[in-house]
C-alpha positions as CSV (number, residue, x, y, z in Angstrom):
1,X,12.6,11.1,8.8
2,X,10.2,9.8,6.3
3,X,7.5,11.7,4.3
4,X,4.1,12.1,5.9
5,X,1.4,10.2,4.1
6,X,-1.8,12.0,3.5
7,X,-5.1,10.7,4.8
8,X,-6.3,9.7,1.3
9,X,-3.4,7.6,0.9
10,X,-3.9,6.0,4.2
11,X,-7.4,5.3,3.7
12,X,-7.1,3.7,0.4
13,X,-4.1,1.6,1.6
14,X,-6.1,0.5,4.8
15,X,-9.1,-0.4,2.6
16,X,-6.8,-2.4,0.3
17,X,-5.2,-4.3,3.1
18,X,-8.5,-5.2,4.7
19,X,-9.7,-6.7,1.4
20,X,-6.5,-8.0,0.0
21,X,-3.9,-8.5,2.7
22,X,-2.9,-11.9,1.5
23,X,-2.1,-10.8,-2.1
24,X,0.5,-8.3,-1.1
25,X,4.2,-9.0,-0.3
26,X,7.1,-7.2,1.1
27,X,8.5,-6.3,-2.4
28,X,7.6,-3.0,-4.0
29,X,7.6,-4.2,-7.4
30,X,5.3,-7.0,-6.9
31,X,2.9,-4.8,-5.0
32,X,2.7,-2.4,-7.9
33,X,1.8,-5.2,-10.3
34,X,-0.9,-6.3,-8.0
35,X,-2.1,-2.8,-7.7
36,X,-2.5,-2.6,-11.5
37,X,-4.9,-5.5,-11.3
38,X,-6.7,-4.2,-8.3
39,X,-7.5,-0.4,-8.6
40,X,-7.4,2.3,-11.2
41,X,-5.2,5.0,-9.9
42,X,-5.5,8.7,-10.7
43,X,-1.8,8.7,-11.5
44,X,1.3,6.7,-11.7
45,X,2.7,8.6,-8.8
46,X,-0.3,8.0,-6.6
47,X,0.0,4.2,-7.4
48,X,3.6,4.1,-6.4
49,X,3.1,5.9,-3.2
50,X,0.4,3.4,-2.2
51,X,2.5,0.4,-3.3
52,X,5.4,1.8,-1.1
53,X,3.2,2.4,1.8
54,X,1.9,-1.2,1.6
55,X,5.4,-2.5,1.4
56,X,6.3,-0.7,4.5
57,X,3.3,-1.8,6.3
58,X,4.0,-5.6,5.3
59,X,7.6,-5.2,6.5
60,X,6.5,-4.3,10.1
61,X,7.4,-7.0,12.3
62,X,4.2,-7.1,14.4
63,X,2.0,-6.6,11.3
64,X,-0.2,-4.3,13.4
65,X,-1.9,-2.2,10.7
66,X,-4.3,-0.1,12.6
67,X,-3.6,3.5,12.2
């Protein structure tokens, strides 16, 4: 089982994916660096959670991102 993402994380991630889907990859480290340029996160932990969630979404085989 994985951790449940809060609505705040899902909303931020979905908005980022709508606007910048092509920039993100399926690598966590690259997504973190891209997020540094795109957003000002409240904390490092929040930025890492968003980057991890983006990575998980990009690794989906169907790339169906509607939640």
